[in-house]
N, C-alpha and C positions, 0 to 999 in steps of 0.2 A: 502492499500499499504507501510505503516513504516514496519508493521510486516514481509512482504514481504522481504522487502530492509534489515532488522535484521538478518532474516533467511540464506539470501546472504550472508551478511558479515560472520556469524558464520562458512558457507559451506566453505569460501573463507580462513578462517583463519585456518580452520581444514584441508584442504588441503596444503596449504603453511605455515609452520612453522614457528615462528621466527622473523617474517616480519609483525607483526600486523599493526602499523601504516602505514608502507608502502603501504599496501594492501590497508587501507582505502583512503589513497592519490591518488591512483592509479583510484581507483573508482568515487574519489570528482572530478578528473583533466576529466573524460569520462562524467559526468553528469553536467560539467560545460561547455562542448562543446571546449575543450582545448585539447593538447598534451603533452607526458611526456618524459623529457632527465632521464635514467637509468642509473646512475654510481655505478660500483661494477665489483668486479675480476670476473674472469671465475669458476662456479661450485656454486653459491650462490643463482640459482633457479630464475634468472631474466624472462628468456624466460617462465619457469613456469607459474610464476605471470601474464604474459600478457596474455598465452594461457588458462590460466581458468580463466580469467576474462571475454575473448569472449565467453567461452561456458556458464557463468552462467547468461552472457545478452544474452543471444541465438543469437550470431552474428557469423560471418564467420570470418575465422582467417586467414592470410598469414603472412608470414615469408621470409625476404630478406635477405641475407648475404652479408652484403656488402664488396666488394674486390676492390682492386686498378684498375682492368678492366672492372669494372661495368659501364657501360652507362645508359643515362636517358632512352633511350627507353627500356632497361631492367626491368625497373619500370614502366612506364608510356604505354608503349606497342608499335606498330608501323605500318606500312601498308605494307602488301606483296601483291605481283601480283601472283593471280590464272593461272597458265598458263592453265588449264584445260577449268575454263570458262572465260578467259581470261579479267577477271575484278581485281582490289584492291580490298584486304580486310584488314580489321582493326582487327588486334587480339590485344584484351586487355591485360594491364601487369598485375603481383600481387597488385599493386596499389588500383586494383578494389575489394575492400573488405569492411569491416567493421570492423575490429582490425587487424591491420599491424606492427607485429614487425620489425623493421628497426635495424639489428643485425649488432653492432662494428661502427656505422655510421661513423665515423672516419677514418675508411680505405679506403675511396672512393675521390677519385677526388671533389674539390667544385663545379664543374660542374653540377655531378650527386648528390651531396648534396641539391644542389640549386633546381632542379629537382623535388625533395620530400618536399623540406622546401615550394616551391612555390603551389603544389597540397595540400597542408595542410592550407596553408592562403586562397587560392581559392576556394577549395572544387571542382577543375575541374583540368582535364588536357587536354592538345591539342593535335592531333596525326594526323599529316601533313594538318593543317591549320584549323581541325574541331573540337571543342571543346564537350569533354563528363564531364557531372555532376557525381562526386561519391556520395555514398550512404548518404543520411541523415545523420546515421549515421556513422562519420568517425572519428577512433582514432588509432593515431600514437604513440607508444613506442618506442623510439629508445636509443641502449645501446652503452657504449663505456666503453674501459676499461684501468681504470686510473693509471696503474701500466708500460704498455708497449707502449712507443711512436715511435719507429722506425716505421717507413716506413706509418707513420698516416698523414692524415689531419686533424688537429684538427678545429671546427667547431667556424668560427669567431663569437665576441660577439653578432654582430647583429642578429647572425641565433640563437644562443643560446636563444637570448630575446626570438623567437617564439614560445617557449617552455613554456605554463604557471607553469611547475613545472621540477624542477630537484632532483631526488630522489637518496640520497645514500645507498646504501645496503652493510650491515655489515654482518660479520659470525654470526650466531646463540649461542645461548648458548650452555654450556657443555649438559643439559637436551633436549632442542630443537634439538640439531644437532643429539643427540641420539635415540630421536624420529623418525626422520625424517629416518636415516638409518633400524629403527626398520617396519617403513612404507614399504620400497622399499624390505626389504626382503618377508614380508609377502603378497605383491601387485604384486610382481613385473611378476607372469603370470594370473593377472587379468586386466581387462580393467581401464582406469585410468579417462574416461571419469566423468563429472560431470553433475547434470541435469541445464538444461536452467531455471531461475527463471521469465523471463520476453520472451515476444516477441518485436519486434524490434518497433512494434507497441506504446507498452506500456512505450517503454522506451524510446520514443519521447513525449509522455505525460508526463512523470517524469521530463525531462530537460524544458519544459514548465514550471511546477508548482516550478521548483529552482528560473528559472528566478522573480517569483514573490515574492522572498523571501525578506523582509525587510530590508532594510540598512537605518537607521536613518541618520539625518545630523551630529548626535555626532559620530557614528562609521565613517562614510565616512573621516571627519575629523582627526580622530584616523587613518586611513590607510594612509591620506593625509602626515600626521607627520613624521609617519614611513618612508615613502619613502623619503620625505626630509632632513630625519635624517641623510641618506646615503650618502647624498651629504656633510655632515656637518662634519665629523668623520674624525681626522687624520689620522687614520688606513687606510681607505678607499680613493682610490686613483681615482675612476669612480664610483659613486653613480648609482642609480637606476631610470631608466626614468620613465615617466608617465606610459608608460604600466606594469610597476609593479603595482601600485596600481591598474590598473585595471583587473589585475591578481589577486591580494589579493581580490577584492571584490568578483569576479565571483566566486572564489572557496570557499569563506566563506558561501556563500550562498548555495552552495553543500554541505559543510561542516555540516552547520546547519540543511539542510533538513535531512541529513541522520541522524541527534541527532533527526528529528522528531518535528523542531520548524520553525516556521513561520519569525522569526526574528533574525539577528546575532547578538550576543555579542561581547565582547570584547577578549572572551576566544577565540572566534572561527578564529578572526584576528590572534591571535598570534600562533594558531595551523597552521595555512597557511602561516604565514610568509617567514618561512625559507624556506621552497622548494620553494616558489616563488621568494627569492630574492638571496638564494647562488650562482645563475650562471649569476645575473644581476649586480653584483659587483665585483671590480680587488681591489684587497690590495694594498698598497703601497708598493713600494720595502723597506722600512723600516718596516714595517708591519712583510712582508715576511722573512726578514733578524731574527726578532725576532724570529721567529716560529710562528706567530699568525696562527689561523685556522677562515676559514670564519666565519664556523656555529657559533663558540663562539663570532666572533665579532657582527653576526646577533643578537644572543641571546641577547646580553647584551644592543644593541641597542636599541631594541626590550623592554626591560624590561627597558630603560631608557626613554622612553616617556610615558606621565602620560595618565591613563587609564580613559576617560569617564563615569562619573557616571549615 
C-alpha cells in the first residue's frame, strides 16, 4: 500500500508544481479525517490542488463559489413541491460529495458559513427536519483571499478552529513557474484528468490504518508542551486550545504513515505544528506593531521546546 501512496504523491507533485509540502499536507489532513483552510492569492493553483486530490483518491469532486447572497440551502439542499405528483421531494445540495471546494468562504455571511461548518463537524445535514448522512469520506477544502477584505465576512476564530490545517500558498519559483506555463502550452488541447490510485473502500482502510499509528507518551507530552507554550509567549495574545493538540496528534499520525512508519517521531510533530497552529493563535498588538509574522513565531516556539529522546 505504501508504494501506491508514494506513486500517488509523485503523480500529485508532477501535476501541481511548486507546492510539494502543501500537497503532502493536504493529503495528510484528508487521511486524518479533517478539513483544510487554504489561503493564497488568486491564480496560485488552489482549485487545481483540491480537484487533483479528488481525482487521485477516486472521489467525487464538487465546487461551491461562495457569494454574499448564498443561502444555507444552496449548500445543503432543500425540499420542493412536485406539482405533478403532489408530493414534496428532497433535492440534495452540492455538499453531498467526497471532496468539496468551498471557494472564498469568507465572501458569504456567517449563517451560510455555519451551515457548512456544522456539516463538517456532524457529517450530516438536516433538510426539512430530516437528517441525511454525508459520505464516509468527506473532505472540505475552504479557500480565502488574503488581500481583498472589502465585502467579506472573516471566519471567527472559533470557526477557524474547526479546520485541522491552515495552508499558506505562495508563488512558485522562477523555474517552477516556467514549467507550469510550458505544461499549459503543451496540454491545453488534451485531457487533464489523472488516474485514481484508490477506491473509496481502500481509502477507508487506509484511514483506519492511520489511526493505529503509535504515539508514545513522550511524544504526547511533547505535543502538549508545544500547545501550552503558545499560551506563555509574550508575542501571543491568545494561545491554542486543546483541540490544537488533538489536531497535531491526528495529522502527525497521517504524516508518519505517508513516510511508511507505524510510529510518530518528533520530526513528524515539527512538520505538522505550523499548519496546525497558525490559525489558532492571535498575536499581541505589540507583536503586530513590530511586524512579527505568525509563522516565524510558531517556528521559534516549536524550536524552543525540548525534543524528547
